[in-house]
Phi, psi and omega in degrees: 000312182295322176295321180297318181290325181296314182293326178296318181293319175300312180301318180295316181298317179296320181293322179295319177301314180300314179301319179297314180302312181295323177296317178296318179299315181295326181292311177302314179305312180299320180297310184296313177296330177290320179295314180300319180295318176296324178297324186277346180263000181308316185291333177277334188269333185233134186276337182248153180297323180298324180289317179296316182299317181298317175292321180300317183300332180298334184270357191241151170291150182303323185259033176313134173258127177237128180241116181271169182294343182255023173078010175280138176243137173239140193242012173204166188289333181295309178302315183295318184292330177282334182271320191274356179247023192272055169098008180227158176251129176251052182299120190266135175234177185053046187288138172233135183232129175238136181237126181234102175053257179256018181233135177232137180241122176247132179229157177177178176266159175206156173242118183267133180239141170210138182269120178245099184065237179262359183255146176259121175267132177215152176203150179269129183229159165266137174235136175236133178234133176245128179241147177230155180262117178243109177053043175093355181245133179269130183228143178280130184248341178211136172228121179229151181215153178203156182298135168268151191285099178232130180248116181270009178299153179264136182279144167245157182258118179261145176299151185301328181298319182292322181293325181297337179294338183265359176296147178152183178261129183233139179180180174240159186305133178093347180248156175290129182289160173256151179258129169261127185215151178265128173222145180034050172062032172221154176271131181238150174250124176248142180200190182295168183056039175060031182291131172217102184249127187267131178248153180240140178279133176260322170212201187280001177215355181252134183229157179213160172251160182289334184255023182214119181294349180273188183204166175241141181236118180283137175245148183250152171221125184053037174081004176236153182291117182259335183189176167229147177258128177269114176263112179283168183296336184266007174104351179289153184233124179234127182271127179245118187280151169273110183257011176301128179269000000 
């Protein structure tokens, strides 16, 4: 009987500890998500950039570090608040939140908009925000962003016969080759780790995927496909040989 009571007490204590931890986590979660929400509503709430910047700064540590997708660095909250509220909304979706004691990390996708003359500039980006607790107040200490791989090229439809010309094994020396094969009137790349990548035709030799701003261009030698050149988003070109025997 004594053992049963002791075990019951221990069990209740453990259960209480778990509930307290969960309660604390949810409390911090609500605070961080609330800050993120307030940051994203600034453009709708305030008509001038100065007003938005002043409010944005309240959520940031004075020495906030900001890294933009184009490699720009800002090292304080004043510069960041004047830069990050300049006419666009970075509403984050697919949010993931991790909390480590006095540190919280929020990540997610966003679509950035900015009006340039009569044109709307937009891009899909990843955003990460790091918050820390200073004397009971949560402040953002780091915000970084970078392009998520989205390709806005328009697809054209090639006849199946044309697509079949690109089938084969492609790779570089020393690596396991990937198989390019036509299925449901599209060209697919199959590789290790269950890779199955769908390609879309841009013209009669150029293909792209939806989640990569780059493209691949098939090249011929003596009338047959000998390789494709992989054009990365930053302009690099990598030749991948057709090793089909």
